[in-house]
N, C-alpha and C positions, 0 to 999 in steps of 0.2 A: 449617537454618538458613533457608531459603526462606518458611517459615510464619512467621518471624520478622520477616522482610523485606515480606511480601507482606499479613502483618497476616490469615493463615488458621491456625485453629484445628490444634494439635497434638492427639493424644492419647497416651499410652504407655501400654501395657497389659503388667500380670506386676510391677509395681514394688514391689520388695521394702521391707526395714528400712532398709534403706539406701540412702541416693540417690545419685547421681553430681554428683561435686561441680561439676562445669560446672553443674548446674541451679540451683546457687546463686545465680547472677546474672540468671538470669530469676525463679526464682523470690521475690528480694527485687526486685527492680527495682532492679536497682542501675544508671543511667542514665548516661553520661557525653553531653556534647553539645560534640562534636566538628563544627565550621565550621557554624554552625548546622543541626548535624541531632541526633536524640536518637538514639545508639549504646548497644548492651549489650556488653559483653567476653565473646566466648565462644569457645575453642579459640584462646587465641591473638591474636586479633584482633579490632577492634571491627567488630560487624555494625548496619547500620541498624534502627531497634525499631520495628515500628507498631504504635499504640495498639491497633488492633483484632485484635490476639496474643492468643490465650486458650491456655493449656498445664492437659490434663487427666490428671491421673495416675491411673490405678485399678492396684487391686491387691486381691487376695483375702484378706487379715487386715493387719491393722495393729496391732503392738504399743505398749502405752500410752507408751515412751519414745518411739517413732516416730513416734506422734500428735503428742505434745507439742512434738516438733520442726517438725513441720511445719504444726499449729497455729498457730504463731508466723509463717510466711512463708504457710500460704494457707488458705483456705477448706474446712475437711469437712464433707464430705456421707456420710450413712451409708444406702446401701441395702440393708442388710441385709434380707432377711425373715424374720419370727420366724414358727413354726405360729399365734399365736394372729388376727396379722394376715392371715396366708393362710388361714385357717377365716372369717375375719371378709367378706374377700373373696370365697370360693367360696359363700357363707351369701346375700349381695348378688345373685349372680350367678342363683344357684338360683330368688331372690322376683322377680326380673325376669323370669325368664323361665316359672317355674310362675305367676305371680300379678301377671301385667303391668295388668291393671284396676285390681290392689291400689295398685300403684306409682303408676298413673296418677292415680286419688284423691289418692290422698298429694302431687304433685306440685302439684295443682289446689288442695289446702285450703293448702298453702305460699302458693301465690301471691295465695288471696285476702286471708291474712293480712297478704302486705307491702301488698296494695293498700289496707288498711283504715287 
């Protein structure tokens, strides 16, 4: 609750397919003006809401039905690492390490093209 009031980020790790219903008010940003203050209803009372507050939900897997439900209320970012993506990144690191002079030449060629 203090994160909401102070505008601090809050990360909840290990979220499963179902979300606690108390988070619905935060995800939908269902704000109520009480005496010229923006508040959100959490745990049976109105809590002052700071616009700088951010909520991050981290899960290992997300079922398609849960993704559809959360996608309506929040932005979903997939940080899954694929074998192909990992291989590409490792190849870049090897080339930078083994052939640093070629990487430098490649960067300079790109800069010259932009200058023209």
